FILUM-641905 format. One line per field, with one value per atom (N, C-alpha, C): residue number from 1; residue in one letter; atom name; x, y, z. Coordinates in Angstrom, 1 decimal, padded with zeros to 4 digits, always signed. Each point is the difference from the previous one (the first is absolute). Example, Ala and Ser with C-alpha at 12.3 -4.5 7.8 and 13.67 -1.06 7.14 Angstrom:
2
i (1,1,1,2,2,2)
aa (A,A,A,S,S,S)
at (N,CA,C,N,CA,C)
X (+013.2,-000.9,+000.9,-000.4,+000.9,-000.8)
Y (-005.7,+001.2,+001.2,+001.1,+001.1,+001.1)
Z (+007.8,+000.0,+000.0,-000.7,+000.0,+000.8)
//
This chain:
103
i (1,1,1,2,2,2,3,3,3,4,4,4,5,5,5,6,6,6,7,7,7,8,8,8,9,9,9,10,10,10,11,11,11,12,12,12,13,13,13,14,14,14,15,15,15,16,16,16,17,17,17,18,18,18,19,19,19,20,20,20,21,21,21,22,22,22,23,23,23,24,24,24,25,25,25,26,26,26,27,27,27,28,28,28,29,29,29,30,30,30,31,31,31,32,32,32,33,33,33,34,34,34,35,35,35,36,36,36,37,37,37,38,38,38,39,39,39,40,40,40,41,41,41,42,42,42,43,43,43,44,44,44,45,45,45,46,46,46,47,47,47,48,48,48,49,49,49,50,50,50,51,51,51,52,52,52,53,53,53,54,54,54,55,55,55,56,56,56,57,57,57,58,58,58,59,59,59,60,60,60,61,61,61,62,62,62,63,63,63,64,64,64,65,65,65,66,66,66,67,67,67,68,68,68,69,69,69,70,70,70,71,71,71,72,72,72,73,73,73,74,74,74,75,75,75,76,76,76,77,77,77,78,78,78,79,79,79,80,80,80,81,81,81,82,82,82,83,83,83,84,84,84,85,85,85,86,86,86,87,87,87,88,88,88,89,89,89,90,90,90,91,91,91,92,92,92,93,93,93,94,94,94,95,95,95,96,96,96,97,97,97,98,98,98,99,99,99,100,100,100,101,101,101,102,102,102,103,103,103)
aa (M,M,M,N,N,N,N,N,N,G,G,G,S,S,S,H,H,H,L,L,L,F,F,F,V,V,V,D,D,D,N,N,N,Q,Q,Q,L,L,L,S,S,S,D,D,D,L,L,L,A,A,A,V,V,V,E,E,E,L,L,L,I,I,I,M,M,M,L,L,L,A,A,A,S,S,S,S,S,S,L,L,L,L,L,L,E,E,E,L,L,L,C,C,C,S,S,S,C,C,C,L,L,L,R,R,R,L,L,L,L,L,L,I,I,I,K,K,K,I,I,I,L,L,L,N,N,N,S,S,S,L,L,L,L,L,L,Q,Q,Q,G,G,G,Q,Q,Q,V,V,V,A,A,A,K,K,K,A,A,A,I,I,I,Q,Q,Q,K,K,K,I,I,I,I,I,I,C,C,C,I,I,I,G,G,G,I,I,I,G,G,G,V,V,V,I,I,I,R,R,R,I,I,I,E,E,E,C,C,C,A,A,A,N,N,N,P,P,P,L,L,L,T,T,T,Q,Q,Q,G,G,G,S,S,S,N,N,N,I,I,I,G,G,G,T,T,T,T,T,T,T,T,T,T,T,T,A,A,A,L,L,L,L,L,L,T,T,T,V,V,V,L,L,L,A,A,A,S,S,S,P,P,P,G,G,G,D,D,D,K,K,K,L,L,L,A,A,A,A,A,A,A,A,A,F,F,F,Q,Q,Q,L,L,L,T,T,T)
at (N,CA,C,N,CA,C,N,CA,C,N,CA,C,N,CA,C,N,CA,C,N,CA,C,N,CA,C,N,CA,C,N,CA,C,N,CA,C,N,CA,C,N,CA,C,N,CA,C,N,CA,C,N,CA,C,N,CA,C,N,CA,C,N,CA,C,N,CA,C,N,CA,C,N,CA,C,N,CA,C,N,CA,C,N,CA,C,N,CA,C,N,CA,C,N,CA,C,N,CA,C,N,CA,C,N,CA,C,N,CA,C,N,CA,C,N,CA,C,N,CA,C,N,CA,C,N,CA,C,N,CA,C,N,CA,C,N,CA,C,N,CA,C,N,CA,C,N,CA,C,N,CA,C,N,CA,C,N,CA,C,N,CA,C,N,CA,C,N,CA,C,N,CA,C,N,CA,C,N,CA,C,N,CA,C,N,CA,C,N,CA,C,N,CA,C,N,CA,C,N,CA,C,N,CA,C,N,CA,C,N,CA,C,N,CA,C,N,CA,C,N,CA,C,N,CA,C,N,CA,C,N,CA,C,N,CA,C,N,CA,C,N,CA,C,N,CA,C,N,CA,C,N,CA,C,N,CA,C,N,CA,C,N,CA,C,N,CA,C,N,CA,C,N,CA,C,N,CA,C,N,CA,C,N,CA,C,N,CA,C,N,CA,C,N,CA,C,N,CA,C,N,CA,C,N,CA,C,N,CA,C,N,CA,C,N,CA,C,N,CA,C,N,CA,C,N,CA,C,N,CA,C,N,CA,C,N,CA,C,N,CA,C,N,CA,C,N,CA,C,N,CA,C,N,CA,C,N,CA,C)
X (+000.4,+000.4,+001.5,+000.4,+001.4,+000.7,+001.0,+000.7,+000.9,+000.4,+000.9,+001.4,+000.9,+001.3,+000.3,+000.5,+000.4,+001.1,+000.5,+001.1,-000.3,-001.2,-000.4,-000.8,+000.1,-000.8,+000.3,+001.2,+000.4,+000.4,-000.5,+000.2,-001.1,+000.3,-001.0,-000.6,+000.2,-000.5,-001.5,-000.7,-001.5,-000.2,-001.2,-000.3,+000.2,-000.4,+000.2,+001.4,+000.9,+001.4,+000.6,-000.4,+000.5,-000.5,-001.3,-000.5,+000.7,+000.3,+000.7,+001.5,+000.6,+001.4,-000.1,-001.0,-000.1,-000.3,-000.9,-000.4,+001.3,+000.7,+001.2,+001.0,+000.3,+000.9,-000.4,-001.3,-000.6,+000.2,-000.3,+000.1,+001.5,+000.9,+001.4,+000.5,-000.4,+000.3,-000.5,-001.3,-000.6,+000.7,+000.3,+000.7,+001.4,+000.7,+001.3,+000.0,-001.0,-000.1,-000.4,-000.9,-000.3,+001.2,+000.8,+001.2,+001.0,+000.2,+000.9,-000.5,-001.3,-000.6,+000.3,-000.2,+000.2,+001.4,+000.9,+001.5,+000.4,-000.6,+000.3,-000.5,-001.3,-000.6,+000.8,+000.4,+000.8,+001.3,+000.6,+001.3,-000.1,-001.2,-000.2,-000.5,-000.9,-000.6,+000.6,+000.4,+000.7,-000.7,+000.2,-000.5,-001.5,-000.7,-001.4,-000.9,+000.4,-000.9,+000.1,+001.1,+000.2,-000.8,+000.0,-000.8,-001.5,-000.4,-001.4,-000.5,+000.9,-000.3,-000.1,+001.0,+000.0,-001.3,-000.5,-001.2,-001.2,+000.0,-001.1,+000.1,+001.2,+000.1,-000.5,+000.4,-000.4,-001.5,-000.7,-001.4,-000.6,+000.6,-000.5,+000.0,+001.1,+000.1,-000.6,-000.5,-000.7,+000.8,+001.2,+000.9,-000.5,-000.4,-000.5,-001.5,-000.9,-001.4,-000.1,-000.9,-000.2,-000.3,-000.6,-000.3,+001.2,+001.0,+001.3,+000.9,-000.2,+000.9,-000.1,-001.3,-000.2,+000.8,+000.0,+000.8,+001.5,+000.4,+001.5,+000.3,-000.8,+000.2,-000.1,-001.0,-000.1,+001.2,+000.4,+001.1,+001.3,+000.2,+001.1,-000.1,-001.1,-000.2,+000.2,-000.6,+000.2,+001.5,+000.7,+001.4,+000.8,-000.3,+000.7,-000.3,-001.3,-000.4,+000.7,+000.0,+000.6,+001.5,+000.7,+001.4,+000.3,-000.9,+000.2,-000.2,-001.0,-000.3,+001.2,+000.5,+001.2,+001.2,+000.2,+001.1,-000.2,-001.3,-000.3,+000.3,-000.4,+000.2,+001.5,+000.8,+001.5,+000.6,-000.8,+000.5,+000.2,+000.9,+000.2,-001.3,-000.1,-001.2,-000.4,+001.0,-000.4,-000.4,+000.3,-000.4,-001.2,-000.6,-001.0,-001.3,-000.4,-001.2,+000.2,+001.1,+000.3,+000.1,+000.5,+000.1,-001.3,-000.9,-001.4,-000.7,+000.2,-000.7,+000.4,+001.3,+000.5,-000.6,-000.4,-000.5,-001.5)
Y (+074.5,-001.3,-000.1,-001.2,-000.3,-000.5,+000.6,-000.4,-001.2,-000.3,-001.1,+000.4,-001.0,+000.3,-000.8,+000.7,-000.6,+000.9,-000.4,+000.6,+001.5,+000.3,+001.3,+000.8,-000.3,+000.7,+001.5,+000.3,+001.4,+000.8,-000.5,+000.6,+000.9,+000.9,+001.0,-000.5,-001.2,-000.5,-000.3,+000.1,-000.3,-001.5,-000.4,-001.4,-000.7,+000.7,-000.6,-000.2,+000.9,-000.1,-001.2,-000.1,-001.1,-001.4,+000.0,-001.2,-000.4,+001.0,-000.3,-000.5,+000.6,-000.4,-001.5,-000.3,-001.3,-001.0,+000.3,-000.8,-000.3,+001.0,-000.2,-000.9,+000.3,-000.8,-001.5,-000.2,-001.4,-000.7,+000.7,-000.7,-000.3,+000.9,-000.2,-001.2,-000.1,-001.1,-001.3,+000.0,-001.2,-000.5,+000.9,-000.4,-000.5,+000.6,-000.5,-001.4,-000.2,-001.4,-001.0,+000.3,-000.9,-000.3,+001.0,-000.2,-000.9,+000.3,-000.9,-001.4,-000.2,-001.3,-000.8,+000.7,-000.6,-000.4,+000.9,-000.3,-001.2,-000.1,-001.1,-001.3,+000.0,-001.2,-000.4,+001.0,-000.4,-000.6,+000.4,-000.5,-001.4,-000.3,-001.3,-001.0,+000.4,-000.9,+000.1,-001.1,+000.0,-001.0,+000.0,-001.0,+000.1,-001.1,-000.1,+000.7,+000.0,+000.7,+001.5,+000.5,+001.5,+000.4,-000.9,+000.3,+000.0,-000.9,-000.1,+001.2,+000.5,+001.2,+001.2,+000.1,+001.1,+000.0,-001.1,-000.1,+000.5,-000.4,+000.4,+001.5,+000.6,+001.4,+000.7,-000.5,+000.7,-000.1,-001.0,-000.1,+001.0,+000.1,+000.9,+001.4,+000.5,+001.4,+000.3,-001.0,+000.2,+000.0,-000.5,-000.1,-001.1,-001.1,-001.2,-000.2,-000.2,-000.3,-001.4,-000.3,-001.3,-001.1,+000.5,-000.9,-000.4,+000.8,-000.3,-000.8,+000.0,-000.7,-001.5,-000.5,-001.4,-000.7,+000.5,-000.6,+000.1,+001.0,+000.1,-001.1,-000.2,-001.0,-001.4,-000.3,-001.3,-000.2,+001.0,-000.2,-000.3,+000.5,-000.3,-001.5,-000.4,-001.4,-001.0,+000.4,-000.9,-000.1,+001.1,+000.0,-000.9,+000.1,-000.8,-001.5,-000.3,-001.4,-000.6,+000.8,-000.4,-000.3,+000.9,-000.2,-001.3,-000.2,-001.3,-001.2,+000.0,-001.1,-000.2,+001.1,-000.2,-000.6,+000.4,-000.6,-001.4,-000.4,-001.5,-000.8,+000.6,-000.7,-000.2,+000.8,-000.1,-001.1,-000.6,-001.1,-001.3,-000.8,-001.3,-000.8,-000.9,-000.8,-000.8,-000.6,-000.9,+000.8,+001.3,+000.9,+000.9,-000.2,+000.9,-000.1,-001.2,-000.1,+000.7,-000.2,+000.6,+001.6,+000.4,+001.5,+000.6,-000.6,+000.5,+000.0,-001.0,+000.0,+001.1,+000.5,+001.1,+001.3,+000.2,+001.2,+000.0)
Z (+032.1,-000.6,+000.1,+000.5,+000.2,-001.3,-000.4,-001.2,+000.2,+001.2,+000.3,-000.4,-000.1,-000.4,-001.3,-001.0,-001.3,-000.6,-001.1,-000.7,-000.3,-000.4,-000.5,+001.0,+001.3,+001.0,+000.2,-000.1,+000.2,-001.3,-001.1,-001.3,-000.4,-000.9,-000.5,-001.3,-000.4,-001.2,+000.1,-001.1,+000.0,+000.1,+000.4,+000.0,-001.3,-001.1,-001.3,-000.4,+000.4,-000.3,+000.8,+001.2,+000.8,-000.5,-000.5,-000.5,-001.3,-000.9,-001.2,+000.3,+000.9,+000.4,+000.5,+000.9,+000.5,-001.1,-000.9,-001.1,-000.9,-000.3,-000.9,+000.7,+001.3,+000.7,+000.2,+000.2,+000.1,-001.3,-001.2,-001.3,-000.3,+000.4,-000.2,+000.8,+001.2,+000.9,-000.5,-000.5,-000.5,-001.3,-000.9,-001.2,+000.3,+001.0,+000.4,+000.5,+000.9,+000.6,-001.1,-000.9,-001.1,-000.9,-000.3,-000.8,+000.7,+001.3,+000.8,+000.1,+000.1,+000.1,-001.4,-001.1,-001.3,-000.2,+000.5,-000.2,+000.9,+001.2,+000.8,-000.6,-000.5,-000.6,-001.2,-000.9,-001.1,+000.3,+001.1,+000.3,+000.7,+000.6,+000.6,-001.0,-000.9,-000.9,-001.4,-000.5,-001.3,-000.9,-001.3,-000.9,-000.3,-000.1,-000.4,+001.0,+001.3,+001.0,-000.3,-000.3,-000.2,-001.3,-001.0,-001.2,+000.3,+000.8,+000.3,+000.8,+001.0,+000.8,-000.9,-001.0,-000.9,-000.8,-000.5,-000.7,+000.8,+001.3,+000.9,+000.2,+000.2,+000.2,-001.3,-001.2,-001.2,-000.2,+000.5,-000.1,+001.0,+001.2,+001.1,-000.4,-000.7,-000.3,-001.4,-000.7,-001.2,-001.3,+000.1,-001.2,-000.9,+000.7,-000.8,+000.5,-000.9,+000.3,+000.5,+000.9,+000.5,-001.1,-001.0,-001.1,-000.8,+000.0,-000.7,+000.9,+001.3,+000.9,-000.1,-000.2,-000.1,-001.1,-001.2,-001.0,+000.3,+000.6,+000.4,+001.0,+001.0,+001.0,-000.6,-000.9,-000.6,-000.9,-000.7,-000.9,+000.7,+001.2,+000.8,+000.4,+000.4,+000.5,-001.2,-001.2,-001.2,-000.3,+000.0,-000.3,+000.9,+001.3,+001.0,-000.2,-000.3,-000.2,-001.3,-001.1,-001.2,+000.2,+000.7,+000.3,+000.8,+000.9,+000.8,-000.9,-000.8,-000.9,-001.0,-000.5,-000.9,+000.7,+001.2,+000.8,+000.3,+000.2,+000.2,-001.2,-001.2,-001.2,-000.4,+000.6,-000.2,+000.9,+000.8,+000.9,-000.8,+000.6,-000.7,+000.0,-001.0,-000.2,+001.2,+000.7,+001.2,+001.2,+000.0,+001.1,-000.3,-001.2,-000.4,+000.8,+000.4,+000.8,+001.4,+000.6,+001.3,-000.1,-001.1,-000.2,-000.2,-000.8,-000.1,+001.3,+000.8,+001.3,+000.9,-000.1,+000.8,-000.4,-001.3,-000.4,+000.3)
//
């Protein structure tokens, strides 16, 4: 049987030791890449988009249950809508119809 050429071809390590070393290095590389990806996304995305992504990540890793995420999202939308309506109501009377139409 031909062993081919790889990093551990001339080592005296057992197959299990080689497999564990490769598993550990693969997991380390995967975690490093994911951490780098998250850092890049956080630096590129700011504001509401970043908050939405953080909620999705929290749901994905199990910090927030999916049942609890729906009220959080709806609460964010209700808050934004309420703020917009309060801003419209602060408009002058002659511009009120146009301001409502924009919201």
